[in-house]
Structures are given as structure tokens and as C-alpha cells.
N, C-alpha and C positions, 0 to 999 in steps of 0.2 A: 560426520553433517555434525558440526559443533553449532551449537544454540546459543542465543543471550538474551537473555532477559527485558529488555524494553520501557516494557508497561505493564500495566496494573491493566482489570477490564477494567475501574471505575475512572479509570485517568480517559476513555475510552468513550465522547461524546458520538452517543450512533451519528452517521456521513456527515460526522467532521475530520478529516486527514489533518493528523499527526507525522509531525513528523520525528526523525530520527534520526542519531547514524548508527553504526556499527563498523567500526573493521575500518573508517573513512569511504562506506559507502550511503546514501542517505536512499532514508528507507522512509517513504510513507505505511503509512499504518491505520486501517479504513477498517472499523466496524459496524456493519449496514446487515439486513437485516436475518441477521440469528448468529454468525460467524463477524470473524477476523479475517484479512486482510492482509502482505505487504507488499508493495507491488514500488519497485526502485519507481527511487523520487527524482529522476528527470527524463520531461517531457526530448521522445521521439524526435523532433524534428525542431522543438525550438530551442532543448538549451534550458528551463525555465522550469518550475520547482511547481507541482502538478501534488503539492499536498494545500496551495494553494487554492484547487479547483473544487470546483461542487464537486457531490459525490448522486447519482438519482442510480434508478436501475441499473446496479453491481458494478457498477461503471462511475473509475471521476475524468473529470472535464480538465483537459489543461484552461488556463486564465485567460496565455493569449490569445491563442487561433478557434479553440476550440474541439479543439481535437481530441474523443475518447477511449482511452484503451478499460478493456475487460478489468478487472480485477483478480477474476479467475485465472485468466489464461496472459496477462498481458498486452495482446492481440490490439489493432486501436481499429476501431466501428465506422472511419472514417479519413478523408481527407483533412489537413493536411498530415498530421501526420500517417509511414505507409511501415514504417518498423516497431515490431511489439519494444516493449518493456521488457526489462526483468521483472519473474514474479520471486516470489520465496513463503518454504512452506515456512508455517507457523504451531506452535503447539500452545498450550494454552493448562496451565497444571494450581489445580484447587478450584474452587464455584462463590458465584456473587460476586463481588464486586475490590474483593483482595486477593483473585487467581493473580496470581502471575501469567503473562506473555514473554514466551520467548518467542526469537526471530532467527532465523542460520542463513545468511547468508553464503554458505561458502558451499551451497551448493542449489539452484534454482531447481522452480519444482513447475 
């Protein structure tokens, strides 16, 4: 599994998605509930950016039609989306706001 450094913890505001691209894959990074999650940034229902949506209760809501996806599993919690979106493993090296955030898109978790 190949990890790529994508941000520092200090660059990730709580409950505010940040879009990054890793080897051509759009990824939404979310820092919430003391963890950092990486989920594919494209809604499985409408092909729009999830990083423009709201974060609440460890899920991200698509701004267009309101489908929410669990940040841990990528599974939708309601219609209109019926298919999950990929989630990716995250690792953090270091401490404090300068800690590095790494994501691997070579293997979904």
C-alpha cells in the first residue's frame, strides 16, 4: 500500500471537508470526532463534489440532493444515493498541528 502526504493536521479544520487529488483520484479529507477520514470526493448518485457538503455525526452530506455517506464505511444512509463511495486508509505521523496526514488510494479500506 502506497501512502501519499496530503496535508498537515493544522490544515484540516474540524468538520470542514478539504478536497485533494491523489494520482488522479479526488478525495475529501475530513477531520471530525478526533479522527481524520478520507472518502472519495464524488457522490455516487449525482457525480458532484462531496467536499462542498456538510459534515455531521461522522457523515458527509451531498450538497445537491442531500444523500449522506458514513465517513468510516462510505455507505449511504438514505436516498437518493444507493451505492457507497470508496473510503481510503489514513495514517498520521507526528504530533500537533504540524503532524503529517497520509492517504493511500491504492487500496480501499
